N, C-alpha and C positions, 0 to 999 in steps of 0.2 A: 703269577701269570707270565712273568718275564722269562722264566727258564722253561720254556715249552720245548719239549722234544718231539719233533715231527717223525712219525712212523708211517711206513708204507707196507702194511702186511698184505699177504695174499688174501683176497676176499672170499670167504667160504660161501657156498650157495646156501640160501635160506628158503628155497622153494619146496624142499622135501621134508616131510615129517619123519621122525625117527621110526615110526611104525609103518610107513608106506613101503610098498614093494613094487618096483617097476619091472614089467615083463615085456620083452620084445620077442614075439613068437617067430618072427621072420629070422632074426639073427640066431635064435635058438635052434631052428631047423637047419640053418646053414652051418652052424658051428656048435655041435653038441658038446664038445669039450669046454668051450667058453661058457655055454649055458650051465654046465655042471659046476664050473668054478664060481660063476655068479651066484648060484644057489648056495654054495658053501659059504660065501662071504656075506650073504644076506643075514642080518641080525634079527633074531626073533626075541620079542620082549618076554622075559620070564614071568611066571605067574606071581601073584602076591605071596603065595605060600613059599615059593622059592626065594623071593626077595627077603622075606622075614627069616628064613633059615640062614641066608647069607649074613644077616645082621647078628644072629645068634653065634655064628662061627667067629665073626670079628670080635664079639664080646669075649668069647672064650680065648681067642688069640691074645687079646689085650691083658688077660690074666684074671678075669672075673668069672663069676658063675651066673649064666643067664637064667638059671632056675631059681635064683634067690628072689625074695619078694619084690625088692626094688627094681629088678630087671625083667620081671615076667612080662610086662606089657611093653617093654622098650622096643623090641623088634616091630611090633605093630605101629607104635608111635613114630619110629624112624621112617618106615615106609610111607606112612601118611605125610610126614614132613617132607619127604623127597617129592611127593606129588605136588606140593606147594612150591618147594625150592626150584623145581625143574618143569614147571607148567608151561614154560615158553616153547618146549618142543611140540606141544599140541596147539600152539597159536601161530598165526600167520600175519605178516605185515600187510598182505593183500587185504585182509579183513579190516585191519586197523585203519588203513589209509584209503579205503574204498570210496569214501564220500568226501567230495571237494565242494566248498562253497564258492560260487562264482560271483554272487552279488556282494561285492566288497567296495562298491562306489569308486571303482577305478584305482584302488590301493595296489601299488606294486613295489613298495619299498620293503625294507628289511623286516622280517618277523623273527623275533628272538624269544626263546623260552629258556630261562636260566634256572640253575639250582634244582634240577630234577633228581631227587634222591633215588638210589637204587642199591640193591644188594645182589651180588652174584657169587658164583663159586668158581674158584680156580680149577681148571681142568687137569692140572698137574698134581695137586694134593687134595682136591675136593674140600678146601676150606674157603671161608668167605673172603671176598673183597668188597668193600663198602665205599660208596662215594656219591658224586653228583655228576650229572651230564648237562651240558649246555648246547642247545641246538639253535641254529639260525639258518634261514633260507630266504631267497628272493623269489617270490611267487611269479608265475606267468599267467596261467588261466584262472587261478583261484587259490584259496587257502584251505587248509585242513583245520579241523577243530583243535584248539590248543591242547585239550586233554589227550588227544590222539597221539601227540608227540611223546607225552609221558608214558602212554600205554606202549608205544613203539619201543621205548627204552626197555621196558619190562619184557617184551617179547624176546629180546636177545639176552637180557640180563638173567632171566630165569632159565638158564641153560648152563652147562659146563662151558667155561669161557676162558679166553685170555682177554685182557683189556684192549689190546691192540686190535684183535679181530672184532670185538664188540663195537668199537668205535667205527671201524670201516663198514660193518654191517648196517649200522644205523644210517650212516651217510648214504650208502648204496640204496637202501630201501626208499629213502626220500627222493633220491635222484630218479629211481625207476618209476615210482608211482605218482610223483608230483611234477616231474620234468621242470624243475626250477632253473632260474638263471645261475644259481650258485648255492652251495650248501657248506656250512661250517659246523663241525661237531667237535666239541672238546669234552673229554672225560677226565676227571681227577678222582683218585681212589687210594685208599690204604689197603694193603694186601696182608691178610692174616698169615699167609705163608712166609712173610718176612718178619712179622711182629710176634707170632706165637711159636714159631719154630725156626730152625736154620740159624740165620744171623741174628735173630731176636732184636730187630731195630724198630722199636715202637715209634709211631708218629711220622714215619717217612711216607711220602705220597708219590704217586706216579701220575704223570699227565700225558695223555695222548691226544692228538688232534688230526682231523682229516678235513681237507678242503677240496672243493670242486668248483668248476665254473668260474664266475667272477672272483671268488675268494682265492682260487688257485692262481689266477692270472694277474691279479692286481694286489700288490702289497698294501696299498692304501685301504682296501677292503678288509684285509686281515687286521690292520691296525684299528680300523673302525670296530671290528668285532671284539678285539681285546679291550678296547676302551669302554665299550658298553658292558662288558663283563665286570670290569673293575668299578664302574660308576654306580652311584645310587645304592650303595650297600650300607 
C-alpha cells in the first residue's frame, strides 16, 4: 500500500446505456447536417446471430475450424459469456444507490468496505484484469447498504474498462448519489494483458486511488484510510 500511484483520469459519463439513443428534434431541424452525422455515429447493437458469426470468423482467423465438433457450440457460448462479462452496460449506479438509510443513530464517521473482489476486461485487448476494490466514505444524511457498494463495483467492472477510469467512476457515483463529506476508492488488480501477452510479467499489480472531499484535502485522512486497509488482516 505504500507505493500508491495517484491517477487523475478523465471521468467518463455513466448515465447513458450503450443501447440508448438520445434525439434532439430541435437541433436536428436547425442543423440537418449535424443530425445526419449524429445518426451515422449512433451505434446499433448487432443481433445475436451476427455476434455468433463474428465469433466463428475469429475462430477461423485463429487457425481452427469452427465446424468441428468441439467448436460447434463455441460461438453461442461465447456470446452468452459476453452477456455476463459485460452486463454492467445494462445496469445503472442510480438503481444501486437509490436507497439511503437515515436511521443510523447519529453515526457520521468513516464507513469502509475492504477487499471487494471483481473481474473486469481491459478495453485495449479484451482480456481480464482481476483484483479487489476498497471503498470508504464519510456519510452526511445517511448510509447506503453495504452490499450496494459491492454491486456498484460490478456495475463498472462488468464493462470494457481501464482500471483508472473504473476507479474514478466508482468514486464519482458515490459523490453524486450520496453527497458524502469525502470518498476514498483504491483498486488493486493484476492485468492479464501484461501477464498472458506482451511483456509476460506474471504477478505484477497495478494500484489506482481516487480521493475527494476531506480525503483529498487532509493528508491525515488519507493516512487513516491506508492504516485501516493494512490493519486487522
